[in-house]
GUTOR-240697 format. One record per atom (N, C-alpha, C): residue number from 0; residue in one letter; atom name; x, y, z. Coordinates in steps of 0.2 Angstrom, whole numbers. Example, Ala and Ser with C-alpha at 12.3 -4.5 7.8 and 13.67 -1.06 7.14 Angstrom:
// GUTOR-240697
SEMI num residu atome    px    py    pz
SEMI   0      A     N    66   -28    39
SEMI   0      A    CA    62   -22    39
SEMI   0      A     C    66   -16    39
SEMI   1      S     N    64   -11    35
SEMI   1      S    CA    68    -5    36
SEMI   1      S     C    64     0    39
***
This chain:
// GUTOR-240697
SEMI num residu atome    px    py    pz
SEMI   0      M     N     5    -7     0
SEMI   0      M    CA     0     0     0
SEMI   0      M     C     4     6     0
SEMI   1      K     N    11     5     3
SEMI   1      K    CA    14    12     4
SEMI   1      K     C    18    13    -3
SEMI   2      K     N    18     9    -6
SEMI   2      K    CA    22     8   -14
SEMI   2      K     C    16    12   -18
SEMI   3      L     N    10    13   -18
SEMI   3      L    CA     6    17   -23
SEMI   3      L     C     7    24   -23
SEMI   4      P     N     9    27   -18
SEMI   4      P    CA    10    34   -18
SEMI   4      P     C    16    36   -23
SEMI   5      L     N    21    31   -21
SEMI   5      L    CA    27    33   -24
SEMI   5      L     C    26    31   -32
SEMI   6      V     N    23    25   -34
SEMI   6      V    CA    22    24   -40
SEMI   6      V     C    18    29   -45
SEMI   7      L     N    14    33   -41
SEMI   7      L    CA     9    38   -43
SEMI   7      L     C    14    44   -44
SEMI   8      L     N    18    46   -39
SEMI   8      L    CA    22    51   -40
SEMI   8      L     C    28    50   -46
SEMI   9      I     N    30    44   -48
SEMI   9      I    CA    34    41   -53
SEMI   9      I     C    31    43   -60
SEMI  10      L     N    25    41   -59
SEMI  10      L    CA    21    41   -66
SEMI  10      L     C    19    48   -68
SEMI  11      S     N    17    52   -62
SEMI  11      S    CA    15    59   -64
SEMI  11      S     C    21    62   -66
SEMI  12      C     N    28    61   -64
SEMI  12      C    CA    34    65   -65
SEMI  12      C     C    36    64   -73
SEMI  13      T     N    34    57   -74
SEMI  13      T    CA    36    54   -81
SEMI  13      T     C    31    58   -86
SEMI  14      M     N    25    58   -85
SEMI  14      M    CA    20    61   -89
SEMI  14      M     C    21    68   -90
SEMI  15      L     N    24    72   -84
SEMI  15      L    CA    24    79   -86
SEMI  15      L     C    31    79   -90
SEMI  16      T     N    36    77   -90
SEMI  16      T    CA    42    76   -93
SEMI  16      T     C    39    74  -101
SEMI  17      A     N    36    69  -102
SEMI  17      A    CA    34    68  -109
SEMI  17      A     C    31    73  -113
SEMI  18      C     N    26    77  -108
SEMI  18      C    CA    22    81  -111
SEMI  18      C     C    26    88  -114
SEMI  19      G     N    32    90  -111
SEMI  19      G    CA    36    95  -112
SEMI  19      G     C    39    94  -118
SEMI  20      G     N    44    90  -119
SEMI  20      G    CA    47    87  -125
SEMI  20      G     C    51    94  -128
SEMI  21      D     N    54    92  -134
SEMI  21      D    CA    57    96  -138
SEMI  21      D     C    54    98  -144
SEMI  22      K     N    47    97  -145
SEMI  22      K    CA    43    99  -150
SEMI  22      K     C    40   104  -149
SEMI  23      I     N    38   108  -154
SEMI  23      I    CA    33   113  -153
SEMI  23      I     C    25   110  -153
SEMI  24      N     N    22   113  -147
SEMI  24      N    CA    15   111  -146
SEMI  24      N     C    11   117  -150
SEMI  25      A     N     9   116  -156
SEMI  25      A    CA     5   120  -159
SEMI  25      A     C    -2   119  -160
SEMI  26      H     N    -5   117  -155
SEMI  26      H    CA   -12   115  -154
SEMI  26      H     C   -16   122  -155
SEMI  27      N     N   -12   128  -152
SEMI  27      N    CA   -16   133  -152
SEMI  27      N     C   -10   139  -153
SEMI  28      E     N   -11   145  -154
SEMI  28      E    CA    -7   150  -154
SEMI  28      E     C    -2   151  -147
SEMI  29      K     N    -5   151  -142
SEMI  29      K    CA    -4   153  -135
SEMI  29      K     C     2   146  -133
SEMI  30      S     N    -1   140  -135
SEMI  30      S    CA     2   135  -133
SEMI  30      S     C    10   134  -138
SEMI  31      A     N    10   137  -144
SEMI  31      A    CA    14   136  -148
SEMI  31      A     C    20   142  -145
SEMI  32      Y     N    18   148  -144
SEMI  32      Y    CA    23   153  -143
SEMI  32      Y     C    26   151  -136
SEMI  33      R     N    23   147  -131
SEMI  33      R    CA    26   144  -124
SEMI  33      R     C    30   139  -126
SEMI  34      S     N    29   135  -130
SEMI  34      S    CA    33   129  -131
SEMI  34      S     C    40   132  -136
SEMI  35      V     N    39   137  -139
SEMI  35      V    CA    45   139  -142
SEMI  35      V     C    48   143  -137
SEMI  36      K     N    46   147  -134
SEMI  36      K    CA    51   150  -128
SEMI  36      K     C    54   145  -123
SEMI  37      M     N    50   139  -122
SEMI  37      M    CA    52   134  -117
SEMI  37      M     C    59   130  -120
SEMI  38      I     N    58   129  -128
SEMI  38      I    CA    63   125  -132
SEMI  38      I     C    69   129  -132
SEMI  39      K     N    68   137  -134
SEMI  39      K    CA    73   140  -134
SEMI  39      K     C    78   141  -129
SEMI  40      N     N    75   141  -122
SEMI  40      N    CA    78   142  -116
SEMI  40      N     C    82   134  -115
SEMI  41      H     N    81   130  -118
SEMI  41      H    CA    85   124  -119
SEMI  41      H     C    90   123  -123
SEMI  42      L     N    90   126  -127
SEMI  42      L    CA    95   126  -133
SEMI  42      L     C   102   129  -132
SEMI  43      Q     N   107   127  -134
SEMI  43      Q    CA   113   128  -133
SEMI  43      Q     C   113   135  -136
SEMI  44      A     N   117   141  -132
SEMI  44      A    CA   118   148  -135
SEMI  44      A     C   119   150  -141
SEMI  45      E     N   122   147  -145
SEMI  45      E    CA   124   148  -151
SEMI  45      E     C   119   146  -156
SEMI  46      M     N   113   142  -154
SEMI  46      M    CA   108   140  -158
SEMI  46      M     C   100   144  -157
SEMI  47      R     N   101   148  -152
SEMI  47      R    CA    95   152  -149
SEMI  47      R     C    93   158  -154
SEMI  48      V     N    97   162  -156
SEMI  48      V    CA    95   166  -162
SEMI  48      V     C    93   164  -168
SEMI  49      E     N    97   159  -171
SEMI  49      E    CA    95   155  -176
SEMI  49      E     C    88   152  -176
SEMI  50      Y     N    86   148  -171
SEMI  50      Y    CA    80   146  -169
SEMI  50      Y     C    75   152  -170
SEMI  51      E     N    76   156  -165
SEMI  51      E    CA    71   162  -163
SEMI  51      E     C    69   166  -171
SEMI  52      M     N    74   167  -176
SEMI  52      M    CA    73   170  -182
SEMI  52      M     C    70   166  -187
SEMI  53      S     N    72   160  -186
SEMI  53      S    CA    69   155  -191
SEMI  53      S     C    61   155  -189
SEMI  54      F     N    59   154  -182
SEMI  54      F    CA    53   153  -181
SEMI  54      F     C    48   159  -182
SEMI  55      W     N    51   165  -182
SEMI  55      W    CA    48   171  -184
SEMI  55      W     C    48   173  -192
SEMI  56      M     N    53   170  -195
SEMI  56      M    CA    52   171  -204
SEMI  56      M     C    46   165  -205
SEMI  57      I     N    45   159  -202
SEMI  57      I    CA    39   155  -203
SEMI  57      I     C    33   159  -203
SEMI  58      R     N    33   163  -196
SEMI  58      R    CA    27   165  -195
SEMI  58      R     C    26   171  -199
SEMI  59      D     N    31   174  -202
SEMI  59      D    CA    30   181  -208
SEMI  59      D     C    28   177  -214
SEMI  60      A     N    30   171  -216
SEMI  60      A    CA    28   169  -222
SEMI  60      A     C    22   166  -222
SEMI  61      K     N    19   163  -217
SEMI  61      K    CA    12   159  -216
SEMI  61      K     C     9   165  -211
SEMI  62      K     N     4   168  -215
SEMI  62      K    CA     0   173  -212
SEMI  62      K     C    -6   170  -209
SEMI  63      D     N    -8   165  -212
SEMI  63      D    CA   -15   162  -209
SEMI  63      D     C   -14   158  -204
SEMI  64      N     N   -16   160  -197
SEMI  64      N    CA   -15   155  -191
SEMI  64      N     C   -14   148  -192
SEMI  65      T     N   -21   146  -195
SEMI  65      T    CA   -22   139  -195
SEMI  65      T     C   -15   135  -200
SEMI  66      E     N   -14   138  -205
SEMI  66      E    CA    -8   135  -210
SEMI  66      E     C    -1   136  -206
SEMI  67      F     N    -1   142  -202
SEMI  67      F    CA     5   143  -198
SEMI  67      F     C     6   136  -193
SEMI  68      L     N     0   137  -187
SEMI  68      L    CA     1   132  -183
SEMI  68      L     C     1   125  -186
SEMI  69      A     N    -1   123  -190
SEMI  69      A    CA     0   116  -195
SEMI  69      A     C     7   116  -197
SEMI  70      A     N    10   121  -199
SEMI  70      A    CA    18   121  -202
SEMI  70      A     C    22   120  -196
SEMI  71      V     N    22   122  -190
SEMI  71      V    CA    27   121  -184
SEMI  71      V     C    24   116  -179
SEMI  72      D     N    17   114  -179
SEMI  72      D    CA    15   108  -175
SEMI  72      D     C    21   103  -174
SEMI  73      G     N    23   100  -169
SEMI  73      G    CA    28    95  -169
SEMI  73      G     C    35    94  -171
SEMI  74      K     N    37   101  -173
SEMI  74      K    CA    43   102  -176
SEMI  74      K     C    49   103  -171
SEMI  75      K     N    55   100  -171
SEMI  75      K    CA    59   100  -167
SEMI  75      K     C    64   107  -171
SEMI  76      A     N    68   109  -164
SEMI  76      A    CA    72   116  -166
SEMI  76      A     C    76   114  -173
SEMI  77      E     N    79   109  -175
SEMI  77      E    CA    83   107  -181
SEMI  77      E     C    78   109  -187
SEMI  78      E     N    72   106  -187
SEMI  78      E    CA    67   106  -191
SEMI  78      E     C    64   114  -193
SEMI  79      I     N    64   118  -188
SEMI  79      I    CA    61   125  -188
SEMI  79      I     C    67   129  -191
SEMI  80      I     N    73   127  -190
SEMI  80      I    CA    79   131  -193
SEMI  80      I     C    79   129  -200
SEMI  81      A     N    79   123  -201
SEMI  81      A    CA    79   120  -208
SEMI  81      A     C    74   126  -214
SEMI  82      M     N    68   125  -209
SEMI  82      M    CA    62   127  -213
SEMI  82      M     C    64   137  -214
SEMI  83      G     N    67   139  -209
SEMI  83      G    CA    69   147  -209
SEMI  83      G     C    74   146  -214
SEMI  84      R     N    79   142  -216
SEMI  84      R    CA    85   143  -221
SEMI  84      R     C    81   142  -228
SEMI  85      E     N    75   138  -228
SEMI  85      E    CA    72   138  -234
SEMI  85      E     C    69   143  -236
SEMI  86      I     N    64   146  -233
SEMI  86      I    CA    61   153  -232
SEMI  86      I     C    67   158  -234
SEMI  87      Y     N    73   158  -232
SEMI  87      Y    CA    78   164  -233
SEMI  87      Y     C    80   163  -239
SEMI  88      E     N    82   157  -242
SEMI  88      E    CA    84   155  -249
SEMI  88      E     C    78   157  -254
SEMI  89      K     N    73   156  -252
SEMI  89      K    CA    67   157  -258
SEMI  89      K     C    67   165  -258
SEMI  90      R     N    66   168  -253
SEMI  90      R    CA    65   175  -253
SEMI  90      R     C    70   178  -256
SEMI  91      K     N    77   176  -254
SEMI  91      K    CA    83   180  -256
SEMI  91      K     C    82   179  -265
SEMI  92      A     N    82   173  -267
SEMI  92      A    CA    80   171  -274
SEMI  92      A     C    76   175  -277
SEMI  93      E     N    70   177  -273
SEMI  93      E    CA    64   181  -277
SEMI  93      E     C    66   189  -276
SEMI  94      G     N    72   191  -273
SEMI  94      G    CA    74   197  -272
SEMI  94      G     C    72   202  -266
SEMI  95      F     N    70   197  -261
SEMI  95      F    CA    66   202  -255
SEMI  95      F     C    72   205  -253
SEMI  96      A     N    72   212  -252
SEMI  96      A    CA    77   217  -251
SEMI  96      A     C    81   216  -246
SEMI  97      E     N    77   214  -239
SEMI  97      E    CA    80   213  -233
SEMI  97      E     C    86   208  -233
SEMI  98      Y     N    86   203  -237
SEMI  98      Y    CA    91   198  -237
SEMI  98      Y     C    95   199  -242
SEMI  99      Q     N    95   203  -247
SEMI  99      Q    CA   100   205  -252
SEMI  99      Q     C   105   209  -250
SEMI 100      Q     N   107   210  -243
SEMI 100      Q    CA   112   213  -241
SEMI 100      Q     C   118   207  -237
SEMI 101      Y     N   115   201  -237
SEMI 101      Y    CA   118   195  -233
SEMI 101      Y     C   120   190  -239
SEMI 102      K     N   127   188  -240
SEMI 102      K    CA   128   183  -245
SEMI 102      K     C   125   176  -243
SEMI 103      T     N   126   174  -236
SEMI 103      T    CA   124   167  -235
SEMI 103      T     C   120   168  -228
SEMI 104      W     N   117   163  -226
SEMI 104      W    CA   112   163  -220
SEMI 104      W     C   116   163  -214
SEMI 105      E     N   121   161  -214
SEMI 105      E    CA   127   161  -209
SEMI 105      E     C   129   168  -208
SEMI 106      E     N   131   172  -212
SEMI 106      E    CA   131   179  -212
SEMI 106      E     C   127   182  -210
SEMI 107      M     N   120   181  -212
SEMI 107      M    CA   114   184  -208
SEMI 107      M     C   113   182  -201
SEMI 108      M     N   114   177  -199
SEMI 108      M    CA   114   175  -193
SEMI 108      M     C   119   177  -189
SEMI 109      A     N   124   178  -191
SEMI 109      A    CA   131   181  -187
SEMI 109      A     C   129   189  -186
SEMI 110      K     N   126   192  -189
SEMI 110      K    CA   123   198  -189
SEMI 110      K     C   119   199  -184
SEMI 111      Y     N   114   195  -184
SEMI 111      Y    CA   108   195  -179
SEMI 111      Y     C   111   193  -172
SEMI 112      D     N   117   189  -171
SEMI 112      D    CA   120   187  -166
SEMI 112      D     C   123   193  -162
SEMI 113      R     N   127   196  -167
SEMI 113      R    CA   130   202  -164
SEMI 113      R     C   125   209  -162
SEMI 114      D     N   120   209  -165
SEMI 114      D    CA   115   213  -163
SEMI 114      D     C   111   211  -156
SEMI 115      R     N   111   205  -155
SEMI 115      R    CA   108   203  -149
SEMI 115      R     C   113   203  -143
SEMI 116      I     N   120   202  -144
SEMI 116      I    CA   125   204  -140
SEMI 116      I     C   125   212  -138
SEMI 117      K     N   124   216  -143
SEMI 117      K    CA   124   222  -142
SEMI 117      K     C   118   225  -137
SEMI 118      Q     N   113   222  -138
SEMI 118      Q    CA   107   224  -135
SEMI 118      Q     C   108   222  -128
SEMI 119      G     N   110   216  -126
SEMI 119      G    CA   112   213  -119
SEMI 119      G     C   116   218  -116
SEMI 120      K     N   122   221  -119
SEMI 120      K    CA   126   225  -116
SEMI 120      K     C   123   232  -115
SEMI 121      A     N   118   234  -120
SEMI 121      A    CA   115   240  -120
SEMI 121      A     C   110   240  -113
SEMI 122      K     N   107   234  -112
SEMI 122      K    CA   103   235  -107
SEMI 122      K     C   106   234   -98
SEMI 123      S     N   112   230   -99
SEMI 123      S    CA   116   231   -94
SEMI 123      S     C   119   238   -91
SEMI 124      D     N   122   241   -97
SEMI 124      D    CA   124   247   -97
SEMI 124      D     C   118   251   -92
SEMI 125      V     N   112   252   -95
SEMI 125      V    CA   107   256   -93
SEMI 125      V     C   106   254   -85
SEMI 126      K     N   106   248   -83
SEMI 126      K    CA   104   246   -77
SEMI 126      K     C   110   248   -73
SEMI 127      E     N   116   248   -74
SEMI 127      E    CA   122   249   -70
SEMI 127      E     C   122   257   -69
SEMI 128      N     N   119   261   -75
SEMI 128      N    CA   120   268   -74
SEMI 128      N     C   113   273   -71
SEMI 129      I     N   109   269   -69
SEMI 129      I    CA   103   271   -67
SEMI 129      I     C   103   276   -61
SEMI 130      G     N   107   275   -57
SEMI 130      G    CA   109   280   -51
SEMI 130      G     C   114   285   -52
SEMI 131      D     N   118   285   -57
SEMI 131      D    CA   124   288   -59
SEMI 131      D     C   122   296   -61
SEMI 132      P     N   123   301   -55
SEMI 132      P    CA   120   308   -57
SEMI 132      P     C   123   310   -64
SEMI 133      K     N   129   309   -66
SEMI 133      K    CA   132   311   -72
SEMI 133      K     C   129   308   -79
SEMI 134      M     N   124   303   -80
SEMI 134      M    CA   121   301   -85
SEMI 134      M     C   114   305   -85
SEMI 135      G     N   112   310   -81
SEMI 135      G    CA   107   314   -81
SEMI 135      G     C   100   311   -79
SEMI 136      N     N    95   314   -80
SEMI 136      N    CA    88   312   -79
SEMI 136      N     C    86   305   -84
SEMI 137      R     N    85   300   -81
SEMI 137      R    CA    83   294   -85
SEMI 137      R     C    75   292   -85
SEMI 138      D     N    72   298   -83
SEMI 138      D    CA    65   296   -82
SEMI 138      D     C    62   295   -89
SEMI 139      V     N    57   292   -89
SEMI 139      V    CA    52   292   -95
SEMI 139      V     C    47   294   -95
SEMI 140      V     N    45   299   -98
SEMI 140      V    CA    38   302   -99
SEMI 140      V     C    34   301  -104
SEMI 141      Y     N    27   298  -103
SEMI 141      Y    CA    23   297  -109
SEMI 141      Y     C    18   302  -110
SEMI 142      K     N    17   303  -115
SEMI 142      K    CA    11   307  -118
SEMI 142      K     C     7   304  -119
SEMI 143      L     N     1   304  -116
SEMI 143      L    CA    -4   300  -116
SEMI 143      L     C   -11   304  -119
***
């Protein structure tokens, strides 16, 4: 009888682990974004930007929600990146202006990696200098 709670605990932990996984759950838009975020947080640092950019390329290419969700549902990070590459190649061949400045997918990803690093540094600079009187007034005034 004492083994029953232990068995139930192990079973429920197994179920929770199996439900998370490394695939996008795109049953609806909210679950898709949630699983993309979870997967991204578990990826190696060098793959995160490539994964995120690929996901948003797919989103941009597939305007219809149903079509978009069907395209990403059940996909692993590697599959999303491959789909992003295909979209990049297709758009570059079609003359998509944003992609013409890059010779390759790798060059574009390297640029976005550098931009992301700069964003991180800029945020930490702001945090470090908030109380610094030399930096001036950093209050934000919204005109409503």
